[in-house]
C-alpha angles and dihedrals in degrees: 000000000000099000112138141156092263095062128082137185131199128225121197120197117197107201138175098276105012148010124240131199125196129187111218132189110237097217099059111359095253110164109231102178143351140191136185130211117197114218111249091214095037106185114345103218111141110028137005118254116261104002092043098220108177118243126218128243119300096016121144122175138169137204121242088211088068090055093051090049089059089061092048097047116017097045098053090039091054091050090049091049090051091054094221132132109257088229088075091064110100102174148016129211131183140193134192142194111263145253086025103140138170142192114240144168122259089265092053098259108149112236090229087069088061102037108019091166093068113082094206090058090068127084113269110228120224092259095054099123101171091106096068093114089053091049089051090056092048091051095045093050093044091051092047092051095040093236106197094222096059097082089054086069098047092264097299138071113220125238085233093067132094102260098050091048092046092051089050091055092049095050099039101037111013091172092062090044091053092049092050105098089171131036101193139170114244086235089066097035093060090051088052089056092048098046107021086234124112111225136166119212122222093231101061092034091055102040101032103022103047093240107161133159093358101312148067123236111297125266087239091059093047092048089054088060092048127339090229091055094065094096096046094113090061086072093054106063123233112222107086125203124221121244113260090025128129110263094182144289130295109267123226090251093051090044087057091052096047099032088229127133115281113247100027117143119276115199125225111271122264146181121266095237098045095047090052090070089073092049089056092044086238103133098119125101114281098022107122114195117201111198101201121194132102084343132004127241119192116204130175138169121224139175091222135070118225139159108245114189113240097005118143091234150305116232131182108240088002096138104012128000114265099029137078111253119211127199133190131154156170115242095209128039117119088023089062093053091047091049091053095048093045096048112022111035118099120239089245090068091049090052092046092051091048092052090052094045092245136126116246088247091056092048093050091046091051093050092044093049090059091064125091113243109278096012092122092061092223141121124185140190115231096219101113088123095032128266119287098175135057101354097036095209120130093184089073118100141199125286130192118190129190103035118154136174086272096056112120131201093254089054092057092041091055092045090053092051090049091048091058090048090050089050089054091049089055089054095048093047091048091053093048093046088055091055099261106119121210104217099171130021112210123187126207134162136066097305092069085084090070107082094186092055091047092052091049089054092049091050096044093046093042090221139097119268123223117204128215112247096228136063088212099061102155094037091048090048090052090050089052089053089049090055090054092047089051091053097248091124132025096230145353094265093058092043091049092050091053101037107023127076144182139175112236122218092008091154124028125198119253108228097216093047091047091053091051091048091053088065093049091045090057089057090047090054091049090051091043092054094043097052096029093087086070098220097127098030093048091049092052091049091050091051090049094049092047092051093047093044093055090061100040142049122284114299094254091054094228112137116221 
């Protein structure tokens, strides 16, 4: 091991709205400097940049130019903030949201660079949910045929994953599909730009690309969906790279972007949630890490293989080599709270918060925390962005029950927070019922800064919460992987033990509150099971889409 206090690595986290770089000391994980670059295009949801082609419902795209700008700005700024000589940097690691996937040429050129007026030429962000109908067909056919990989995904493939999005491109814009020589996760595409070498990481291939037991779904299965889909796997690549491995070396061009030494190690790409486990030193069996931000992703390593209903996937070596990595998640958490504040809070609350030097979120949390459990008389379903686990249906939508003329904004705000905690409890209970015990619950992500929310989760889950010891979880995790790729540590577990950190038992459940939440949780489960069949919520969404479609361009946005 050559780790020492003079060496540094850099982790770069590509998120939903921005990219973040952090400079980390190899010997102990100390964070020396950080920088953030906000995406100029943010999330492309309504119209394409430039030409302004209108997008259909549930679309969410990103621009690869934003990702490259992170390398050009955040990385050199982080090094400058750290005050170190770039020559002391020995490795670079990255992580991405997933499934964020794009069509590209064989040389890596994104198709949106060639035909920016075609929506399907752009990268589809993880929360692009317009492929739900395609996911439904994949799931129905896989269940009918008894495909052996389906149970590894809890019985359903998500509309967020690679195959549903790829099938949507084929059937809505076959010209773009034909020109796409590569269908590649952004996590792998950015590594390609840094090293000049095309790689595919085992994490995204397994969780988002249905790669199990050495293969993708068969050409026969894909042809049964659509004859022209039979060759889809040829766009995916087949040789997978292990996490923590060396993907390649920084090219002269990428060294010019980042102002880092040419030839330093670049780690194999990874997913933001999964790489955070290393940052929290939570890579042992039974440690579930919940990365809580705009959405929540739950990841956990285990030494046993089980079929967990509604999980996003279980992948061998998917978090660390040698263990099974499980994933589940909620596709709306912080986004739900932001939606409520942005759209449903009176101006009087905004003024009150401003006078007190608070954010509206802080004011609502303070007012909500003053209430006894259940005093608002509400229960909500946290499906405003669909349900990722355990129902795997992104055509579901949010529900709030119990509102009266006396209901106040802080009542609804608290009910929404509780709904996300109840959703997490469903996930934890589903894992344990399937024989995969959750022995420690570790929280990471931006929402750890909200003490009221953390206490609600501890009470609802009836278990202590551990907190990650860094505000830069994914970026720190990527830096840890970079240290392994550079040869500073033998494996991810040793690197995580030296560089990762968490605070155990940071929040403890309150027994009386937990008892009260058990009653509310029973009502949540009743509501969950009643609306979970989707009949009413699907019908409402169909009516909405029909009404919107009659006043806009075709759903795929392509003009005739």
